[in-house]
C-alpha positions as CSV (number, residue, x, y, z in Angstrom):
1,M,24.7,7.0,-2.0
2,D,22.3,6.2,-4.7
3,L,20.3,3.0,-4.2
4,R,19.3,0.5,-6.9
5,A,15.8,-0.7,-6.2
6,V,13.2,-3.2,-7.3
7,L,9.5,-2.6,-6.6
8,V,7.3,-5.6,-5.8
9,D,3.5,-5.3,-5.4
10,D,0.6,-7.0,-7.1
11,E,-1.2,-3.7,-7.7
12,Q,0.2,-1.6,-10.5
13,L,-1.3,1.6,-8.9
14,A,0.7,0.9,-5.7
15,R,3.9,0.5,-7.7
16,D,3.3,3.7,-9.6
17,E,2.6,5.7,-6.5
18,L,5.7,4.4,-4.7
19,G,7.8,5.1,-7.8
20,Y,6.4,8.6,-7.9
21,L,7.4,9.2,-4.3
22,L,10.8,7.8,-4.8
23,G,11.3,10.0,-7.9
24,R,10.3,13.1,-5.8
25,I,12.9,12.1,-3.1
26,G,15.7,11.3,-5.5
27,G,18.8,9.1,-5.1
28,V,17.0,5.9,-6.1
29,E,17.3,4.1,-9.4
30,I,14.4,1.8,-10.0
31,L,15.8,-1.2,-11.9
32,G,12.6,-3.1,-12.3
33,Q,9.2,-4.2,-10.9
34,A,7.4,-7.4,-10.2
35,G,3.7,-8.2,-9.7
36,N,4.0,-11.4,-7.7
37,G,6.3,-13.4,-5.5
38,I,7.7,-15.8,-8.2
39,E,8.4,-12.9,-10.5
40,A,10.0,-11.0,-7.6
41,L,12.6,-13.7,-7.0
42,T,13.6,-14.0,-10.6
43,T,13.8,-10.2,-11.0
44,I,15.8,-9.8,-7.8
45,E,18.3,-12.5,-8.9
46,R,18.6,-11.0,-12.4
47,L,19.0,-7.4,-11.4
48,Q,20.8,-7.7,-8.0
49,P,19.3,-4.5,-6.5
50,D,20.5,-2.9,-3.2
51,V,17.0,-2.7,-1.8
52,V,13.6,-4.4,-2.5
53,F,10.3,-2.6,-1.7
54,L,8.2,-5.7,-1.0
55,D,4.4,-6.0,-0.5
56,V,3.2,-8.7,2.0
57,Q,-0.1,-9.9,0.5
58,M,0.6,-11.2,-3.0
59,P,-0.6,-14.1,-5.2
60,G,1.7,-17.2,-5.4
61,L,4.2,-16.3,-2.7
62,T,3.7,-13.8,0.1
63,G,6.2,-11.1,0.7
64,F,7.5,-13.0,3.8
65,E,8.0,-16.2,1.8
66,V,9.9,-14.2,-0.8
67,A,12.0,-12.7,2.0
68,R,12.8,-16.1,3.5
69,R,13.9,-17.5,0.2
70,M,16.1,-14.4,-0.3
71,L,17.7,-15.2,3.1
72,A,18.1,-18.8,2.2
73,T,19.9,-17.9,-1.0
74,R,21.9,-15.2,0.8
75,A,20.6,-12.5,-1.6
76,R,22.4,-9.3,-1.1
77,A,19.4,-7.0,-1.4
78,H,17.9,-5.5,1.7
79,I,14.2,-5.4,2.2
80,I,11.7,-2.7,3.0
81,F,8.1,-4.0,3.4
82,V,5.3,-1.8,2.1
83,T,1.9,-3.0,3.1
84,A,-1.5,-2.0,4.4
85,Y,-1.5,-4.6,7.1
86,D,-0.2,-3.6,10.5
87,Q,-0.2,-7.0,12.1
88,H,2.9,-8.2,10.1
89,A,5.4,-5.7,11.5
90,I,7.0,-8.1,14.0
91,E,7.4,-10.8,11.4
92,A,9.1,-8.2,9.1
93,F,11.9,-7.9,11.6
94,E,12.2,-11.7,12.0
95,V,13.4,-11.7,8.3
96,N,15.8,-8.9,9.0
97,A,13.9,-6.2,7.1
98,V,15.4,-2.7,7.0
99,D,12.0,-1.2,7.7
100,Y,8.2,-1.6,7.5
101,L,6.1,1.1,5.8
102,L,2.3,1.3,6.0
103,K,0.1,2.3,3.1
104,P,-0.6,5.0,2.2
105,V,3.1,5.7,2.3
106,D,4.1,9.0,3.9
107,Q,7.0,10.7,2.0
108,A,8.8,11.7,5.2
109,R,8.6,8.2,6.6
110,L,9.8,6.8,3.2
111,E,12.9,9.1,3.5
112,V,13.7,7.7,6.9
113,A,13.5,4.1,5.5
114,L,15.7,5.1,2.6
115,E,18.3,6.5,4.9
116,R,18.3,3.3,7.0
117,A,18.7,1.3,3.8
118,R,21.7,3.4,2.7
119,R,23.4,2.8,6.1
120,R,22.7,-0.9,5.7
121,V,24.0,-1.0,2.2
122,G,27.0,1.1,3.2
123,S,28.1,-0.9,6.2
124,D,26.1,-4.2,6.3
125,R,26.7,-4.1,10.0
126,T,24.6,-3.2,13.0
127,L,21.8,-0.7,12.3
128,V,22.5,2.8,13.6
129,D,19.9,5.4,14.5
130,G,19.8,9.0,13.3
131,A,22.3,10.2,15.8
132,G,24.9,7.7,14.8
133,A,24.8,5.5,18.0
134,P,24.4,1.7,17.7
135,T,20.9,0.5,17.9
136,S,20.0,-3.1,18.7
137,L,17.4,-5.1,16.8
138,N,15.3,-5.1,19.9
139,E,15.3,-1.3,20.1
140,Q,14.5,-1.1,16.4
141,L,11.6,-3.6,17.0
142,E,10.3,-1.6,19.9
143,R,10.3,1.5,17.8
144,I,8.3,0.0,15.0
145,V,5.9,-1.6,17.4
146,R,5.2,1.9,18.9
147,L,4.7,3.2,15.4
148,V,2.2,0.5,14.6
149,A,0.4,1.0,17.9
150,E,0.0,4.7,17.2
151,R,-1.2,4.0,13.6
152,Q,-3.6,1.3,14.8
153,S,-5.2,3.7,17.3
154,R,-6.1,6.1,14.5
155,R,-7.6,3.5,12.1
156,E,-11.2,3.7,11.5
157,R,-13.6,0.8,12.0
158,L,-17.0,1.3,10.3
159,A,-20.3,-0.3,11.1
160,V,-22.1,-1.8,8.1
161,K,-25.6,-3.2,8.3
162,V,-25.8,-6.6,6.5
163,G,-29.3,-8.0,6.8
164,E,-30.3,-7.6,10.4
165,R,-26.8,-7.6,11.7
166,F,-24.2,-4.8,12.0
167,M,-20.7,-5.9,10.9
168,L,-17.5,-3.9,11.9
169,V,-15.1,-3.6,9.0
170,Q,-11.7,-1.9,8.7
171,A,-11.6,1.1,6.5
172,E,-8.9,-0.5,4.3
173,E,-11.3,-3.4,3.5
174,I,-13.8,-1.1,1.8
175,I,-13.6,-1.5,-2.0
176,Y,-16.2,1.2,-2.8
177,A,-19.2,3.0,-1.4
178,S,-22.1,4.2,-3.5
179,L,-25.3,6.2,-3.1
180,V,-28.2,3.9,-3.8
181,D,-31.8,4.7,-3.2
182,E,-30.9,7.5,-0.7
183,G,-28.7,5.1,1.3
184,I,-25.0,4.4,1.3
185,T,-24.1,0.9,0.1
186,V,-20.6,-0.2,1.2
187,V,-18.9,-3.1,-0.5
188,T,-16.0,-5.2,0.8
189,N,-14.7,-8.6,-0.3
190,Q,-16.7,-10.2,2.5
191,H,-19.8,-8.0,2.9
192,T,-22.2,-5.8,1.1
193,G,-24.3,-3.7,3.4
194,V,-25.6,-0.2,4.3
195,S,-23.5,2.4,6.1
196,N,-24.8,4.2,9.1
197,Y,-23.7,7.5,7.6
198,R,-26.4,9.4,5.8
199,T,-24.3,10.9,3.0
200,L,-21.1,10.1,1.1
201,D,-19.6,13.4,2.4
202,E,-20.0,12.2,6.0
203,L,-18.5,8.8,5.2
204,H,-15.6,10.4,3.3
205,E,-14.7,12.7,6.2
206,R,-14.0,9.6,8.3
207,L,-11.7,8.0,5.7
208,D,-8.2,8.7,4.5
209,P,-8.6,11.2,1.6
210,S,-5.3,10.0,0.0
211,V,-6.8,6.5,-0.4
212,F,-10.5,7.1,-0.8
213,W,-11.4,9.3,-3.8
214,R,-14.8,10.8,-4.5
215,V,-14.6,9.9,-8.2
216,H,-18.2,10.7,-8.8
217,R,-21.0,12.4,-6.9
218,S,-22.5,9.0,-6.3
219,H,-19.3,6.9,-5.7
220,L,-16.4,6.8,-3.4
221,V,-13.6,4.3,-4.2
222,N,-10.5,2.9,-2.5
223,I,-7.8,3.5,-5.1
224,N,-5.9,0.5,-3.8
225,K,-8.9,-1.7,-4.9
226,I,-9.0,-0.7,-8.5
227,K,-8.5,-3.6,-10.8
228,E,-8.6,-1.9,-14.2
229,I,-9.1,1.6,-15.7
230,V,-11.1,1.5,-18.8
231,P,-11.1,4.4,-21.3
232,W,-14.6,5.8,-21.9
233,F,-16.1,8.4,-24.3
234,S,-15.0,12.0,-24.2
235,R,-11.7,11.0,-22.6
236,N,-13.3,9.9,-19.4
237,Y,-12.7,6.6,-17.6
238,I,-14.6,3.7,-16.0
239,L,-13.0,2.1,-12.9
240,R,-13.4,-1.7,-12.7
241,M,-13.1,-2.6,-9.0
242,K,-11.8,-5.7,-7.2
243,D,-15.0,-7.0,-5.8
244,E,-16.5,-10.3,-7.0
245,K,-18.7,-8.6,-9.6
246,S,-15.9,-6.4,-11.0
247,T,-18.2,-3.5,-10.5
248,E,-17.7,-0.6,-12.9
249,I,-17.6,2.9,-11.4
250,P,-17.8,6.0,-13.6
251,V,-15.3,8.8,-13.1
252,S,-16.7,12.3,-13.3
253,R,-15.2,14.9,-15.7
254,T,-13.9,16.9,-12.8
255,Q,-12.1,13.9,-11.3
256,T,-10.7,12.7,-14.6
257,R,-7.9,15.2,-14.5
258,R,-6.9,14.1,-11.0
259,L,-6.8,10.5,-12.1
260,R,-4.7,11.3,-15.2
261,E,-2.2,13.3,-13.0
262,Y,-2.0,10.4,-10.5
263,L,-1.4,7.8,-13.1
264,K,0.5,10.0,-15.5
265,L,-2.0,9.1,-18.3
């Protein structure tokens, strides 16, 4: 069964990456996209998709507020949450979500979610597991909580020295890290400090390589925290990041090809 889908995320890069994965898997027609909660509701009402891939943290309305409004209006579309934040998993099931995927999305895990959505769309009855036996919502919830617990145990917390204090930050909060005066400066929305790692290579080894790219010998960026990609001379690019200063990070010539392939530029 082919699924008709709408993608909702305030980050264009995230929508592009999810669309790319869905294209590789096949069997999904992407009807449209939305970049915020209000736009999501109008797009869903207009296109009437089978499934909505819905981010949690968005401007205007959060993903859960969108889901609750969909429930209130008895929207037919089923919901798969896609987000970087583990702590929302239980709330996802309170709004009867099909599944809850954590960024960066794993293709095999996405295939599982799609199969669950197909069963939901096909029957609109009790969820069934892979063997075909009925599975209660509590069992589904227990399974996703186990997944979240396993994922959380692997997540990296990094120490960043801010002034005379050391702050612990989640890896996903890092916007970029740069080599500055022989030290590694780490920038998040809340803090700018110095990493306890001596080199960018050492820091990069502790981070998810699918999310953190060494775009330049002096810069490591979180691709989910890129606000804008600015064309530069000689077909290179400048990345404008999502920190308060909208810091501009150059992309080296060797990494430009990877960026073009990722974004299909």
